[in-house]
C-alpha positions, 0 to 999 in steps of 0.5 A: 544492501544499505540502499535496499533496506532504506528504500524498502520503507515506502513499499512496506508503508504503502501496504501496511500503513493507513490514516487513523483518527490519531495519525495520518500515517499509522502503522497497521502492521508488525514486522521483525527486521533482522539486519546483518552487519560487517565487522566495520558496521556496514549492513551486509544483509537482512530479512523480514522474519514476521509480518502481521497485518490488520487485515480487517481494515481492508473491509471495514473502516471507522469514520474519518479513517482511510484504508491502506495507502496503496489503494489510494496511491494506485488510483492517484498514481497510475497513468490513465491507460493503466487505470483503465486496464485495471478498471479503476476510476476514483476512490469514491467508486469503491466501497472499501474506500468510500465508507469513512468519508475520507479520500484525501489527507492534507499534506499527503501526495498519493501520486508521489507516494505511488512513485516512491512505492514503485521505485522501492519495488525496483530497488528491491529487484521486484521484476516489472511483470511481478509489479504488474501482477501486484497492481492487478491484485490490489485493483482486484481487492477494490473490485471485490469490495463492490460485490454484494449478495442478495438473499432470495 
């Protein structure tokens, strides 16, 4: 249980943190974590009771900020076959990622953080087929950002 609690952080951060003008790893979510302890002080269980997310960040970025980490991680961390299957190229090709002028952050290795995120999914017993579905949803969000409508 202790390992699951500790390992959940990369997963929560990848979907809930983003670079802002003040902080390269700013939490854009709120959570209430409840941890149950044994009489000896060891964690024996836990749950996240609330999870609030700054959803507007997905579609609109300020100058010099980035979207949620997972969007950059999936592009930099997946292998060429997976990227191809998801229709991913580079961050600059996606409106939700290219509007702020910031793709990379000094000192951040998006590929390694993607591996950490995927490891956290495994530790939390998220099955491979569900992991794949999650990645498809993340990629779909990026593709939806490139859809535009023209009034006739």
